N, C-alpha and C positions, 0 to 999 in steps of 0.2 A: 792390159792391152786392148784398145779399142779399134775397130775398123768398120767404117760406114761405107755402104754402097752408095752409088749414085741415086738421085731421086728419079723415080719412074712414074709415068702416067699409066694408068690401067683403066680400061674402059668397063670398070664395074663399079656400083655403088660401094661405099666403105663398108656397109653391113655384108654385102655379098663377098667382097675381097676378105674381110675378116673370117667369114665362114670358110672360105676357100683355103686360106692358110691354117685354119684350125683343124682342117681335115687332112690328116698326114698322108693319105693315099696321093693327094694331089701334087706332093713334092716330088714325085717320080717325074712329072712333066716338066719341072723346074730344072732338073739335074743337068750337069754338063754332059756332053757326049762321051766323055772318058769314063763314065761310070762303069764299075765292074760288078756291082751288087747293089739291090734296092730290094728291101723286104719289110712289108709292115709287120710289126711284132704283135700289136694289138690296137685298138681304136685310137690310142693316144701316143703311140710310139713307132719308130721305124729305124732300121739300120741300113747304112749305105757306105759303100767303098768307091774311092776314085782309084784308078790304076796306080800303082805304086805307093799308096797311102793306106794306112790301117783302117780297119772298120770303125765307123762312129754311129753309136746309138743316140738318137734324139728322141725326147718325148715333150708334149706339150705341158708347160709348167703352169701357164696362166694365160687366160683369154679376158682381155678388157674390151668387150665389143662396144662400139664397132672400131676402135682406134688402134688397137695392139694385140699381138700374138707373141707370146714368149716361149721359145723352145728352149730345152737345156740338154746337156749332155747327161746320159744316164750313168757313164763311168766318172769315178773320182780322179783317174788317171789324167784326164784332159778336162778340167772343169771349165765350161764355158757355157754361154747363152748367145742365142740367136735371136734376135727381137725384130719383129715386122711392125714398123710404125706407119700408120695409115691415116691419112687426112682426106675428108671428102671435099671434092672441088665442086661437082655438081651432083644431081640425083643419079646419074650413071657414069661418074668419072670420079676417080680419087687418085692419089699419089701414094707411094709407098717408098720407104727407105729401110734397108736392112741393117742392123747393127750387130756386130760380132763383139762380145765382151768376154775376156777370159784372163786368168791369173797365171801367167807362165814365167819361168825363170828366163834370163836374158839369152841363153843359148837356144832355148825352145823358140822364143819370140823371133830370133833371127831365122830359124829354120821354116817356121810356118806362116810368117807374115805374107810372103809373096803368094803362095798357094791359097791361103785363105782370102786374101783380097781378090785374086782372080776367081775363085768360086763365088764370092759374094756378088760380083760384077756379073757372072753368068746367071745367077739365080735371079737377079734383079731384070737383066735383060730379058730373060725367059718370061718373067712375070708380066712385062710389058705386052707379050703376045698372047695371053690366055683369053 
């Protein structure tokens, strides 16, 4: 299953945006308002929970500066990645698209597609304002 966010314009150079997304503490600022938990586990990982959803732990899996940051689930129960694809537009402007990819059974896909789509859109919208 693949879900892609809208493309957003961020008032940061691609290298700065890549560094921002590589620092897991910054994800707290991008989270939706209905977040019930956000905790940094270590310098490369954090755990979060939205109201009514289970906790999800994400860790930075790969950074391809300045164009890509890949986060992945730390649990095998919900195997997925969240990729931030960054394109430089000018010296202090770039665009970003978030891509969620996971391998789920049809029942799980049906249950999570709506909430994950909304979650990605919120992250992208909040990314525009950093």
